[in-house]
C-alpha positions in Angstrom: 0.1 0.0 0.0 1.1 3.6 -0.6 2.7 5.2 2.6 2.5 8.9 3.4 4.4 11.1 5.8 3.7 14.2 7.4 6.5 16.7 8.3 5.2 19.1 11.0 7.3 22.0 12.4 4.5 23.7 14.2 4.4 26.2 15.9 6.6 27.6 12.9 6.1 31.3 13.8 7.2 30.7 17.4 10.2 28.9 16.6 11.3 31.5 14.0 10.7 34.2 16.6 12.9 32.5 19.4 15.4 31.6 16.6 15.8 35.3 15.8 15.9 36.4 19.5 18.1 33.7 21.3 18.1 35.6 24.6 14.2 35.0 24.8 14.5 31.2 25.0 13.9 31.2 29.0 11.2 33.8 28.8 7.4 33.7 28.2 7.2 34.3 24.4 4.2 35.1 22.1 3.9 35.9 18.4 1.6 38.9 17.5 -0.2 39.6 14.4 1.7 43.0 14.3 4.3 44.8 16.3 3.1 47.1 19.1 0.5 47.3 21.9 -2.5 46.6 19.4 -1.0 43.4 18.1 -3.0 40.2 19.1 -1.4 36.9 20.3 -1.5 34.2 17.8 1.0 31.7 19.3 2.8 31.4 22.5 5.3 29.2 24.4 4.4 27.0 27.4 5.7 29.6 29.9 3.4 32.3 28.5 0.4 29.9 28.4 0.9 29.0 32.1 1.0 32.7 33.0 -2.4 33.2 31.4 -1.7 34.3 27.9 -4.2 33.1 25.3 -4.6 33.7 21.5 -6.5 36.8 20.5 -5.4 38.9 23.4 -3.9 42.3 22.8 -0.2 42.7 23.7 -0.8 45.9 25.5 -3.4 44.1 27.7 -1.4 41.0 28.4 1.6 43.2 29.7 -0.5 44.4 32.8 -0.3 40.9 34.4 2.7 39.3 32.4 5.3 42.2 32.4 8.1 40.0 31.4 6.4 38.7 28.2 8.5 39.0 25.2 6.6 39.4 21.9 6.9 40.4 18.3 5.4 39.7 14.7 6.9 37.4 12.3 6.8 38.7 8.8 5.4 37.0 5.8 8.9 37.2 4.1 10.4 35.2 7.1 7.5 32.6 6.8 8.0 32.2 3.2 11.8 32.0 3.5 11.5 29.3 6.1 8.9 27.2 4.1 11.0 27.2 1.1 14.2 26.1 2.9 12.1 23.4 4.7 10.9 22.0 1.3 14.3 22.1 0.1 15.6 20.0 3.1 12.7 17.4 2.7 13.1 17.1 -1.0 16.5 15.4 -0.5 14.6 12.5 1.1 11.5 12.3 -1.2 10.7 14.0 -4.5 6.9 14.2 -3.9 5.8 17.0 -1.5 2.7 18.8 -1.0 2.3 21.8 1.4 -0.6 21.1 3.8 -0.5 24.1 6.1 2.1 26.7 7.2 5.1 24.6 8.3 3.4 21.2 7.5 4.1 19.0 4.5 2.7 15.8 3.3 5.4 13.6 1.7 5.3 10.3 -0.2 7.1 7.6 1.8 6.6 4.8 -0.6 9.4 3.3 -2.9 12.2 4.6 -0.7 13.3 1.3 0.8 16.9 1.3 -0.7 17.5 4.7 0.9 17.0 3.6 4.6 16.6 0.3 6.3 13.2 1.3 7.7 10.7 4.1 7.6 11.3 5.1 11.3 15.0 5.4 10.2 14.2 7.5 7.2 11.7 9.7 9.2 14.6 10.2 11.8 17.1 11.3 9.2 14.7 13.9 7.8 14.1 15.2 11.4 17.9 15.5 12.1 18.5 17.2 8.8 15.8 19.8 9.5 17.4 20.5 12.7 20.9 20.6 11.3 20.0 22.9 8.5 17.2 25.0 9.9 17.4 24.7 13.7 13.7 23.9 13.8 12.1 21.1 16.0 9.8 18.9 14.0 7.4 15.9 14.4 7.0 13.3 11.7 4.2 10.7 11.4 4.1 7.9 8.8 0.6 6.4 8.0 -1.3 4.7 5.2 -3.5 7.9 4.5 -3.2 11.6 4.5 -5.2 12.1 7.6 -3.3 9.1 9.3 0.1 10.7 8.8 -1.2 14.1 9.9 -2.8 12.7 13.0 0.4 10.8 13.8 2.7 13.7 13.4 0.5 16.2 15.4 -0.2 13.7 18.1 3.5 13.2 18.7 5.7 14.9 21.2 8.3 17.3 19.8 11.2 16.3 21.9 10.4 12.6 22.9 8.2 10.5 20.4 9.2 12.8 17.7 8.6 10.2 15.0 5.6 7.9 14.8 5.1 5.1 12.4 1.8 3.5 12.1 2.2 -0.1 11.4 -1.1 -1.2 9.7 -4.2 0.3 8.2 -6.1 -0.4 11.6 -3.7 1.7 13.5 -4.0 4.5 10.8 -7.9 4.5 11.2 -7.5 4.5 15.0 -5.2 7.5 14.9 -7.5 9.5 12.8 -10.5 8.7 14.8 -8.8 9.7 18.2 -7.4 13.1 16.7 -9.0 16.4 17.5 -10.8 18.2 14.5 -8.3 21.0 15.0 -5.5 18.7 13.7 -6.9 18.7 10.2 -8.6 22.0 9.7 -8.9 25.6 11.0 -12.6 26.2 11.4 -14.6 29.3 11.4 -15.6 30.6 14.8 -19.3 30.0 14.3 -18.6 26.4 13.1 -16.4 25.8 16.0 -19.0 27.1 18.6 -21.7 24.7 16.9 -19.2 21.7 17.3 -18.6 22.7 20.9 -22.3 22.8 21.6 -22.8 19.4 20.2 -19.7 18.1 22.1 -17.8 17.3 18.8 -14.2 17.5 19.5 -12.5 14.5 18.0 -13.1 13.0 14.6 -14.9 9.9 16.1 -17.5 12.4 17.4 -17.9 13.8 13.8 -18.2 10.4 12.2 -21.2 9.5 14.7 -23.1 12.5 12.9 -25.1 11.7 9.8 -23.2 12.9 6.7 -26.3 14.8 5.3 -26.7 16.8 8.6 -22.9 17.8 8.5 -23.2 19.0 5.1 -26.4 21.1 5.7 -25.4 22.4 9.2 -21.6 22.5 9.3 -20.5 23.5 5.9 -18.6 21.9 3.1 -15.1 21.9 4.9 -16.4 19.8 7.8 -18.4 17.7 5.3 -15.4 17.0 3.4 -13.4 16.0 6.5 -16.3 13.7 7.4 -16.0 11.9 4.1 -12.3 11.7 4.2 -12.3 10.3 7.6 -14.9 7.8 6.9 -13.2 6.5 3.7 -15.9 7.5 1.3 -13.6 9.7 -0.9 -9.7 9.7 -1.0 -7.4 12.7 -1.7 -4.3 11.8 -3.7 -1.2 13.6 -3.1 -0.6 16.6 -5.1 3.1 17.3 -5.2 4.4 20.7 -6.0 6.8 20.8 -9.0 10.3 21.8 -8.2 11.2 25.1 -9.7 14.7 26.4 -10.0 15.1 29.2 -7.6 17.1 32.3 -8.7 19.5 32.6 -5.8 22.9 33.8 -5.3 25.1 34.1 -2.2 28.5 35.3 -1.2 30.8 35.0 1.9 32.1 38.2 3.1 35.6 38.4 4.5 36.0 40.4 6.7 32.4 41.0 7.7 30.8 44.0 6.0 29.2 46.7 8.2 29.0 49.5 5.6 25.8 49.8 3.8 27.3 51.4 0.7 29.9 48.7 0.1 27.4 46.0 0.9 25.0 47.6 -1.9 27.8 47.2 -4.4 28.2 43.5 -3.3 24.4 43.1 -3.7 24.4 44.5 -7.1 26.9 42.1 -8.4 24.7 39.3 -7.2 21.6 40.8 -8.6 22.7 41.6 -12.2 23.1 37.9 -13.3 19.9 36.9 -11.6 17.9 39.5 -13.6 19.5 38.3 -16.8 18.5 34.6 -16.0 14.9 35.8 -15.3 14.8 37.6 -18.6 15.9 34.4 -20.4 13.1 32.5 -18.8 10.6 35.0 -19.9 9.9 36.1 -16.4 9.6 39.4 -14.4 11.1 40.2 -10.9 8.4 41.0 -8.3 10.4 40.8 -5.2 14.0 40.4 -3.7 14.7 38.6 -0.5 17.8 39.0 1.4 19.2 36.8 4.2 22.1 38.2 6.2 24.3 36.1 8.5 25.8 38.2 11.0 28.8 37.6 13.4 27.7 35.4 16.3 25.4 33.2 14.1 22.4 35.8 14.2 20.3 35.5 11.0 18.1 38.4 9.7 15.7 38.3 6.7 14.7 41.3 4.7 12.6 41.8 1.7 11.6 44.4 -0.9 9.0 44.4 -3.4 8.5 46.5 -6.6 5.4 48.6 -7.4 5.0 46.4 -10.6 7.1 43.4 -11.8 10.1 44.8 -13.6 13.6 43.7 -14.7 14.9 47.3 -14.5 18.3 47.1 -12.5 18.3 50.5 -11.4 14.8 50.2 -9.7 16.1 47.2 -7.8 19.2 48.9 -6.8 17.5 51.8 -5.4 15.0 49.6 -3.4 17.8 47.7 -1.9 19.6 50.9 -0.9 16.4 52.0 0.9 16.2 48.7 2.5 19.8 48.7 3.8 19.3 52.1 5.3 16.6 50.7 7.7 18.6 47.5 8.4 21.1 47.1 11.3 24.6 46.2 10.1 26.3 46.9 13.4 27.2 43.2 14.0 28.8 43.0 10.6 27.5 40.6 7.8 29.5 37.5 7.2 27.5 36.0 4.5 24.7 37.3 2.3 22.2 35.4 0.2 20.0 37.2 -2.3 16.8 35.3 -4.0 14.8 36.8 -6.7 11.1 36.2 -6.7 9.6 36.1 -10.3 6.3 35.7 -12.2 5.5 34.9 -15.7 5.7 38.0 -17.8 2.7 39.0 -19.8 2.8 39.9 -23.5 4.5 43.2 -23.9 6.1 43.3 -20.4 9.6 42.4 -21.7 9.5 45.1 -24.3 12.4 47.7 -24.3 10.0 50.7 -24.0 7.1 50.7 -21.4 3.6 51.5 -22.6 2.7 55.1 -21.9 -0.9 54.1 -20.9 0.3 53.3 -17.3 2.8 56.1 -16.9 1.0 58.0 -14.2 -0.2 55.1 -12.0 3.1 53.5 -12.3 4.9 56.6 -11.1 2.7 56.6 -8.0 3.2 52.9 -7.4 6.9 53.3 -7.8 6.9 56.1 -5.1 4.9 53.8 -2.6 7.3 50.9 -3.3 10.1 53.3 -2.1 8.3 54.2 1.0 7.8 50.4 1.7 11.4 49.5 1.1 12.6 52.4 3.5 10.1 52.2 6.3 8.8 48.6 6.0 5.8 46.8 4.4 3.3 48.2 7.1 4.1 51.8 6.3 1.6 52.2 3.5 -1.9 51.4 4.5 -5.4 52.3 3.8 -8.6 52.6 5.9 -11.3 50.0 5.5 -14.9 51.0 7.0 -16.3 48.6 9.5 -19.9 48.1 10.7 -19.3 49.5 14.3 -21.0 52.5 16.0 -17.9 53.2 18.2 -15.9 55.7 16.2 -12.6 54.1 17.3 -13.7 50.8 16.0 -15.4 51.9 12.8 -12.4 51.5 10.6 -9.4 49.2 10.4 -6.1 49.5 8.6 -4.8 47.1 6.0 -1.9 47.0 3.5 -2.5 49.0 0.4 -1.7 47.6 -3.0 -1.6 49.4 -6.4 -3.2 52.6 -7.1 -6.2 52.5 -9.4 -6.0 54.4 -12.7 -9.0 56.5 -11.8 -7.2 57.9 -8.6 -4.6 59.8 -10.6 -6.8 61.2 -13.4 -7.7 64.8 -13.2 -11.0 65.6 -11.9 -13.3 68.7 -12.7 -13.2 71.3 -10.0 -16.4 71.8 -8.1 -17.7 75.1 -7.0 -19.7 73.5 -4.2 -18.7 74.2 -0.5 -16.5 71.4 0.6 -17.6 69.2 3.7 -15.9 69.2 6.9 -13.9 66.2 7.8 -12.6 64.8 10.9 -8.8 64.1 10.7 -7.9 61.3 13.2 -5.2 62.4 15.6 -5.5 60.3 18.9 -3.2 62.6 21.0 -3.5 64.0 24.5 -5.0 67.3 25.1 -2.3 69.6 26.3 -1.1 73.2 26.1 0.0 72.7 22.5 -3.5 73.0 21.3 -4.2 76.2 23.2 -7.0 77.0 25.6 -10.6 75.6 25.2 -12.8 78.6 24.5 -16.3 76.7 24.1 -17.4 73.0 24.3 -20.3 71.5 22.4 -22.9 69.2 23.6 -21.9 65.8 25.1 -22.5 62.6 23.1 -22.0 59.2 24.8 -21.5 55.7 23.2 -21.1 52.3 24.9 -19.9 49.1 23.7 -19.1 45.7 25.0 -21.0 46.1 28.2 -21.6 42.3 28.2 -17.8 41.5 28.4 -15.6 41.1 31.4 -13.4 44.0 32.3 -10.2 41.6 31.6 -11.5 40.7 28.2 -9.1 41.8 25.4 -11.9 43.9 23.8 -12.6 45.9 27.1 -15.9 47.5 27.4 -16.2 51.0 26.3 -18.2 53.9 27.9 -16.9 57.0 26.1 -18.0 60.6 25.8 -17.3 62.8 23.0 -17.5 66.6 22.5 -16.5 69.3 20.0 -14.2 72.0 21.4 -13.3 75.4 19.9 -9.8 76.2 20.8 -8.2 79.7 21.3 -6.0 79.3 18.1 -9.2 78.8 16.1 -8.9 75.0 15.7 -12.1 72.9 16.0 -11.2 69.7 17.9 -13.2 66.5 18.4 -12.5 65.4 22.1 -13.2 62.1 23.9 -12.6 60.6 27.3 -13.6 57.3 28.9 -16.1 57.9 31.6 -16.5 55.9 35.0 -13.0 56.4 35.8 -11.5 59.2 37.8 -8.3 59.0 35.7 -10.2 59.7 32.4 -8.7 62.7 30.6 -9.7 64.4 27.5 -7.9 63.3 24.3 -8.0 64.8 20.8 -9.5 62.2 18.7 -9.7 64.2 15.5 -9.1 67.7 14.1 -12.1 69.0 12.2 -11.0 70.6 8.9 
């Protein structure tokens, strides 16, 4: 029978964060959705969990009772780099690999008898290779089905029973039956709540439900899991093809700490990669840099262009801006540059660009320079949300390309412009002048049904317009019900 293996390095984000901050190994550590007090916890180690940290909590709130918590976000560039390197390590042991989840691979284990005396020995060699090349802990399960391999891997202990080989199909079915549903899928909150009310926690609980009821009440994802676990359908392995990566690296002796000299080194690595991309009919969309500093510390940086391009001067300028925000104090002993490409559309490789996109491409290129210098989160746009509390009525998300209509000239209007509130969120102090008059009070409440310790703490807030002595019109707010509630400038009306 066909044998499949699951290679699982979860929690990947947490391991990458601790790997980048070795001094945090003995501290409570959490991974955030974004850096700063507003970032929410997505993963944490055992020390943080025992201290009361849970997923979904805001970092600023958690610090009130876990002051020694160490937390930061892990960028998409770091995750993508780690996943590509993981696939590269595992591909030495099997050519057929399918990514299942972030940091989880499903691998074909059949037909490899000549490489190792047993499947257990083969899996242990993979685990040791992952640790030697990536310094990541992993768990490996070998089964007779996709679900069996995943259940075996995610039910194993990372440090003790790190490799589990299921010996027969009955053991495979038993491992799937006893596994929690969360081992195979990340379910929407509403579906998770319904399953909790039905006391459906493990796969065996799900298999006890009628298939038609599962499809109608729990959605297609849970229904598909029900059919896979019951053996009604099978999902064959869909391996990803190995694509030659455009990578170049260089040892620097002595270690380089000057950004200008390092930029010239990077340019010499970049030029041949751009030529190879052109020969393959591809455009470069991003450049990823891996720096190995003295002391073994590794940092990953990445820059993306406004639009895919093979223009060398554009990439050199973006790399220069990236190096300006990168710390090189420790000295770089080794640098690796990887070019991320996409297939070029007809006309993209032409010598002269089309004039139709001239204006929007200029704006997009300017935004790309800002991202390269200040980071990918520096260019965002507001998205309106359905909330009656002003502070929650919008959220920020990364901004992509500028629509063509946004840079077209618009006819001027003779109508009187509207007043708008420009959000500030700053304390009200003497820099704003003296308050001359106050408008009527407006109160809003939110989250009164939550506990005070909930990450989404209840809001009971008062808003007023204030005319200042310098002529400014401010929109003020303060939280009521607390003696320490002070007025803050929420917005400037213009």
